N, C-alpha and C positions, 0 to 999 in steps of 0.2 A: 722797706721791701719785706714781703712775707717770708718767714723762715721755713724752708722745706722740711727740716727735721721736726719742727713743731707741728707742722701740718700732718706729717706721717704719724706722730704720736697721738694727735687729736683723733684722726680717723680710726686708728687702732683701738683707742679707748672707747670711741663711740660704738664700734662693732662689739667690743667686749661687753658693753652695757646693754646691747640689744637695740641701739638707736640706728635705723637704717639711713645711709646716705640719701640726699635729695633725689638722686637719679633713680633710686630704687623705691621711692616713696609709694605707699599704697594708693591705688586708684580711689578717688573720692566715690563714696557710695557703695563700694564693694568690700565687705568684710569677710571674715572666715565663714560665717553662717548666714549672711544676709546680703541682698542687693536692694538698695533703696532707689526708687524711681518717683518722679513727681508728675503731676498733671494739674492744669488749671481749667476750672469749669465755671460756668455761670450758674451759681447757686442762689442768686438773689436779683437777677436782672431779666432782660426781655426774652432770653432763650432758656430759662430755667427748666422748662419741661423737657427739652432736649438733653440738657446736662444732667438732669436727674436720672434719666434713662442710661446715659453714658456711664455715670458713676456706678449704677447698679450692675451693668454689664461688665465693667472693668473689675469691680470687686468680686463678682462671681467667678471670673476666670482666675484672678489671683488666688482665691481660696482653693480652687480645684488644683492649681499648680502646686501650691504648698502642701495640700493633702496628699499629693502624689510624690512628695519628696523634694520639691523645689527644682531649681535649675542647677544642674551639676552639684547637688548637695546643699545649695544655698536657698533659703526661703526668700520670697519676694515681698518687699514692703512697699506699699503704694501710699503716697501722701498727696492728697488733693487739696488745693487751695481755691478759694472763691475769688474770681476777678470781676464778677458782676457785669461782664461784657464791657468793661471800662479799661482802656489802654493804660491809664495812670495806675489803676489798681493792679493791672497785669504786671507792670514793672515792679511794684512793691512785692507782689506774690512771688515773682521770679527770684528777686533778691533774697527773700526769706527761704525759698526752697534751696537755693544755691549755697547761701552763707550759713544758715542755721541747720537745715535738714541734711545738707551735704549730699544732694541727689547725684546719682550716676548718669541719669538721662531723664529728659522731659518727654512724656509720651501722651499723645491723644488730646492735646489742648484744643479747646473749641474756639473758633472765631478768627477771621483774618486780622481785624484791628488789634486783637489781644495777642496773637501769636507773633506778629511782626516786631513789636518793641521788646519782646522776650528774647529773641534770637541773639542780638549782640551781647547781652549779658551772659547767656549760656556759652556762646562761642569763645568769649574771652577766657573762660575757665575750662575750655576743652570738653564741654558737655553737649552730647548730641540732642538735636530737636527732631523727634521722630513721630511720624504718622499723625499730624494734626487733623482735627475734624474741621477742615475747610478745604474747599476745592479751588483755591486761588493758586495761580501759577507761581507766585512768590514763595510758596512752600517748598519748592525744589529747584527753582531758577532764580539767579544763575547757580550753577553747580557749586556746591560747597561740601566738603567732606563730612560735615556734621549735620547737614540739612536733607531730610528724606521725607517723602510723601508716599501715599499708597493707592489712592483712587483717582479716577479721571477728573480733570478740572472742569469747571463750568463751561469754559471755552470749548474744550474738546467734546464734552457732552452735547452741547447745543449745535456745534458745527456739524457733527454727524447725525444727531437726532432729528433736527429740523429738515435736513436734506432728505433723509430716509422717509420721514412722514409725508413730505410734499410729493415725493415720487409714489408713495404707497396710496395716498388719498387724492392725488391730483389737484392739490390746492393751487389757485391762480394768483392770489393776492395775500401776502403775509405781512402782518403788522406786529408791533410789540408795545407792551406796557411794562416798564421796569422801574425798580427803585433807583433813585437818583444818588447812587454811591458806587464804590468800586465793585461790589457784588453785582449790582444791576447792570453796570457797564460790561462786565465780563459775559453775562448771559446774552446781552444785546450783541456784543461783538462776535461771539461764537455763532449766533444765528445769522448774523450779517455775512460772516465768512462762509458758512455752509451754503447759503443761498447764492453767493457770488460764484461758487463752483458750478452751479447749474444755471447761471446767467439770469438770476432773479434778484431784484432789489428788495429791501425792506420797504414796503410801500408807505408805511406811516409809523412814526415813533412818538410815544408820549410817556411821560414820567410822573412819579409821585414822590413826595418827601417821606422819609422813614417816619413811621408813626401814624401815617394818614389812615382815616377810617372811611372817607367818602370818595368813591371812584366814579361818580355819575358823570362828571364832565369828561374824564378820560375815555370811559366806555362809550359815551355818546359820540365823541370825536371819531373813535375807531369804527363804530357802527356806521356813521355817515360816510366814511371813506370806502365802505364796501369790502372790508377784510373777510376772508373765509377761514383764516387761521390766525390766532393771536398768541404770540410767544410771551410768556410771563416771566419777568425777572422778579419774582415775589417769593415770600416765605409762606407762613401759615394764614394769618389773619387777612393779609392782602390777597392771597389766592382765593380764599373763600368770598371775600368782599367783592372782588372784581367779577368773578364768575356769577355770584348771586345777583349783582347789579344787572349784568347782561340778561340773565334769565327773567328778571322782573321787567325788563324792557321788551321782552319777547324775542330777544336776539339769540338764535340757536347756533351761533358761531362756535367752532372748535377752539379749545385752549390747550396749550402745551407749556409745561414748566420744567425746571431743572431738579436735580436731586434735593435741592433746598425745600422743595414742596412735596417731595415723595415721603409722606408720612401718613399714618393711619388717622391722624387728627383731621386731615382734610375731609375724609368722608364721614368721620364720626361727628365732627362739628358742623360740617356744611350740608350734610344730608343728601337726599336724592338729586339735588341740583348739581352735585359734583360728578355724577355719573357721566362717563364719556371723557373726562379730563385725562390728558396724556402727560406723562412726565418721564424724564430720563432717571435712571437709578443705577447704583453700583453694587447693591446687595438687595435681596428680597426681604420684604416685611415678613416677620415670623408669626403668622397667624396660629392660634391654638389648634386649629384643625388643618394645619398644613398637610400637604400630600406626603411629605417626607416624615417617616417615623422618627428619624433622628432629630429633626426640628421640633416635632410634637413633644418628644421626651424632654428636650432641652427647654422648651417653652413651659412645660409643667414644673420643672425644677426652678426656673426663674420665678414663676408665679408663687411657688411655695415659699421662697425666701423674701420676695418683695411685696406680695399680696396684690400685684398688678400684672396685667397682661404685658408681655414683652412687645417692643416696637423696634423699628429699624435702627434707632440710635442705641438701643440695648445691644443689638448685634454689633454696631460699630465699636462700642466699648469693649465688648468681649473680644472682638476681632483684633484690635490694636494691641491688647495685652498678649494675646496668643501669638501674634506676629513677633513682638518683642522677645517673648520667651523662646520661640523657636530659633531665632537668630542668636540670642545669648547662649543657648544650648550648643549651637554649632561653634561659637567662639571658643568653647572649652573651659576647663577649670580655671585657667589663667585669664580671667576676664578683666580686660582693660578697654579703654576707648579704642585703642588701635586694633585689638583683636576683634571687638564688636564690628568696627567698620570693615575690617578685612572679611569677616563673615558675611556682612551685608552685601558687599560688592560681588559676592558669588552666590547669593541666595535666590532661590526660586521655589515656588510652591504651586500645586494645582488648585483648581476651584475647591472651595470649602462647602460644607453641608448647607450653608445659607445661600448658596448660588453666587457668591462673590467670584469675580473673574480671577483667572490664574495671574500670578505675579512673578516678576523677575526684576532684579536690580543688577547694576554693574558700576564701575568707577565713573562712567559718564551718564548712566541712566538711574536717576534718583527718584523716579516715579514708578510705583509697582505695576500699574496698568493705566493705559490712556483710553480704555474702552468703557462704554456704558451700554445699557439696554434700554429699550422703550417699553413702558408699561402703561396701562390704562385702568381707570376705575370702572369696574363692571359689576353691577348689582351690589354696590357698596363695599367692594374690595379691590385691592390692586391685583392685576393680572398681567404678567409679562406677555408682550405681543411680538417681541423679537429676541434673538440671542444678542450677545455683545457685538456691537458694530463700531466701526471706525470710519466707514464711508456711507 
């Protein structure tokens, strides 16, 4: 049996030596002068172009925060690991960030298949998984105190966007071409749900395997079915390939995609054939000649440090770090996982200078916004054609 007198002497000695009891142990990743956060990006795989922009945007905001004095007097340290868009590498990267780097939170990880296996490792150590760059519903459902997302899901985007476009343009027969995986299915299911609400079916469905480069059979099938709107569950190369194939066949059908295809690479790489393409989006692409002086000034600073024009994923990276910093600031000097979550559960913010929707969170609402807007490529640039919509 444990000796109470010995235990009392041990605790007193520990306190005298400056050794804190376990109950008062310092929160991992939060030091006197520093907050350590981690992120996983694809720096060597299929979406490296997106992750490169994300990394630049994240690092830019970290440097600004630190130059302004940090968060309640603590500088922010960001450690980025490469997962190569590989779930197995994501597990190893997460373990390294948790066990070696001792991160306080994981912020802005890209990819559904890489974020999902990361979360159990983080949650076991009471580490929040915040604002991943994926629009999958699993990023905030089911509700978990450590799991938070910020922008509308593919399902919500397409449910509202397709319904709105059909009403706006009077489409009679909607079809879909989507990637044969969880991402493509979410786009298809969102479109299907939106059409069901206005008593329309998805008239034709066809898929392609990830990595496909030839879409002639799928486009011919959709053309023969008489579609007047094609919903695309595609990313960059597949969007350009499918629309380009249709134009070569002389088919002038309208196409609509999700935020996964809302990137300046579509019109830069696809050229004039991409004019007229519709997409949902949750933040505006930051062109160097943007109408907003604040965005133009930001774009100049970004280009000065990276030697590249900013893009929408540059904004996402900047945005998720800014969001974390705002919430950590509200959590106060005594930053712990509990104080951060308590601040998150009461947090809201208006639209930012990039046109992102207003956000709000609560104990039961772990998604900042479920709204997206509809944009179109006009004369080689994305132009918003609606405000944020849910219906």
